[in-house]
N, C-alpha and C positions, 0 to 999 in steps of 0.2 A: 776335183781340182786339176788332173792329171789332164784332160779337155783344156785348158785352157791354160796347160803348160805347151800344149802341145802347138795348139793357134797360136800362141806369143814366139815356138821356133819359128811356126810359117810367114808371119805377120813380116810381110815388105818396110813398111813406114815407122817413122821413130813413133809417129800418132797410136797406132796400132799397136804396138810394142807394148808402149804406155799403158796405153787401157787394160790388157791386158794381166802386166804387171800389177797394176794397181789391183785388177780382182783378182788375181792370184793375193795379193798383201790383205786384202780383207777376206777370204775363203781363211789363210792361217789365222788369222786372228780371231775371228767367230771361232775357227777349230780350238784353238789354246782355251778363249774363258768356255768352253763348251768342257773341256778336258780338266780344265782346273773348278769349275764347278760339280763333279761327277767327283775327284778326290776330294774337295774338299765336304762332302757330302758321305761317301764312304767314313772319311776321316768319324763323322757322327757318330761309328756305333751303333748304328740300327741294327736288328736281330729280325728275325722272320715273323716274331711274334707282335712288332709294331702294327698300329693301322694307321693309316693316312687324309 
């Protein structure tokens, strides 16, 4: 995501900035979904004796 933000800063045209902003938005949403999943799984109360 850092690389996409840096490239967006260097972009010259509005189209390039829009493309990079969409990449950042998609990455941010994906990270949010992943973190929500991890948070939900942590709340399930698994312990080290549980088998998957």
